[in-house]
N, C-alpha and C positions, 0 to 999 in steps of 0.2 A: 574535464576528466570524467571518468566513470569507474564504477566498481561493480563487479559481477557478484550477485548474491545467489548462493546456492543453498536451497533448503536442506536442513539436516534430516536425518532419519526421523520418521514419524512427523514430518511437517508437510502439510498440504501446500504445494507451490502457489496455488491461487490465493490461499489464505495469507501467505507471506506477501504476495502482490498487493492485496488489499491493506495489509498492515503497514507496509512501507509507504503507502499513499495516504495514510491517515494523518490528520492534523497533529496528533501527538508525536508520531515518529518524525515528521518533518520538523517540528519544533525542536526535537532532540538533536537532529542533524544540524540545524541552524545554530543551536547553542554550543555545539562542539566544533563548529567551523571556524576557520581562521582567515583573515584578510577582509578588506573593505570593498574595494572595487571589483574584485573577483574572488569572492569567498569560496573556500574549498574545505573538505574534511579528509583527513588521512584515513586510509583503508583500515588501519588497526583501530582507530577511534570509531569508525562506522561499525566494524565487526564487534565492538565491545558494547554497543547499545543493547541493553537487556530488553527482551520482548517476552510477553506472556506465553508460557508454554501450556497449551491446552491439549486434551486428548484429541486424537485424530478425528473421532466421531463428532466432537463439538466444532472442530475446524470446518469439517464438511458441512455441518448445519449452517454455520455462519456464511460460508461461501454460497450455499444454495439460496439463503435469504438475500444476501447482497446481490447475487446475480439476478434474482427475481425483481428486486426493487430497482436496480439500475436498468434492467430491460424495460420496465414500465416508464422510467424517466426518459430513456432513449426513444421509445415509441412515441411518447408525448411530444418530445422535441421535434421528431421527424414529422409528426402530424401538423404541428404548428408551422413549421417551415414550409410544408406543402400546402398550407392553407386549409387543411382538413379539420381544423379544430373548431 
């Protein structure tokens, strides 16, 4: 299954993207999931996970920082795979 997450007003969508991929958020989802062989979480439980609300300017700063760092990592991986490292 899947659930569509739509950012609320004053939420940077890329910040939300990074947040839901964080170890903390994933742990929250796992702790609220049900089932063993095919665990799942109900949409209402997913939507009730509290996330930190930051000013939009801080969200943008975090996104820019993470974009920069992940770009460095991606470039390094590409160079290693190509044998350019």
